[in-house]
N, C-alpha and C positions, 0 to 999 in steps of 0.2 A: 321757574327753576325746576319744573317737573320734567323738562325735556333732557335728553342726553347731552353730553358735553359737545358732541359734534354739531348738533342742531343749534345749541346756544352760541357756539363760536361763529356760525354763519349768520344767525339772526341778529346778534348783538354787535357785529363789527361794522364800522363805517370807514375803515381805513382805505379800502379799495375805491370807495365812492368819492371821498372828499377831494383827492387830486383832480379827478375828472371835472367835478363841479367847479373847483377853483380855476382850472385852466379855461373852461368854457366861459365862466363869468368874466375872466380877465380879457379874453378875446372879444367878447361882445361889448364890453365897456370901452375897450380901446377903439373899436370901430365907431361907436356913437350912434349913427343912424343907418338904415338900410333902404335901398331904393325899391325893393320888391320883397315878396314873401320868401323867395328861394335864397336870397342873400344871407339871412341869418343862419339858415340850415347849412349852407356851404361854409360859412365862417366857423361854425361849431365843428363841422366835419373836419375841416382843415386843422383846427386846434387839437382835436382828439387823435387824429391819425398818428402823429409822432409818438404817442404813448406806447405803441406796440409796433415798432418799426420792423422787427424780425418776423412777426406773425405767429409767435409762439404763445400768445396770450390764451388762445383756446385750449392748448395742451395744459397750461398751468391751471386754467379754470377747471378743467376736467379732473385733474388730480386733487385740487383743493376741495371740490364739491362732492366727489364720489362718496366719501365716508358720510357726509351729511345726507346725500340722497338715499343711501342705504338705511341710515337711521330713520329718516322720514318714512321710508317704505315699511319698515318694521313697526314704527310707532302708529302709523295710520292704516294698519291691516292690509297692506299690499294694494291700496287704492291708487297709489302713485304709479306703480308699474302696470297696473291694469289700464290706466288711462293712456299710457304710452303705446299700447298695442293696438 
């Protein structure tokens, strides 16, 4: 609870992760078995791709995380921005 509200919102949320896990779990369970190692990866890829059909997910991700990235940068003495350069 010592962190800023922006950091806690990102760290404590699982709402964005759970639908992806549920969809991939459902796709793999429906398939049952796979003939080779590439087949489950393709199955999960095909299950996840419809979650962002317009390709706007990255723009939403950037706006959602920008305040948290700034808060992380301030909290950890600019080490985050130094690592990106």
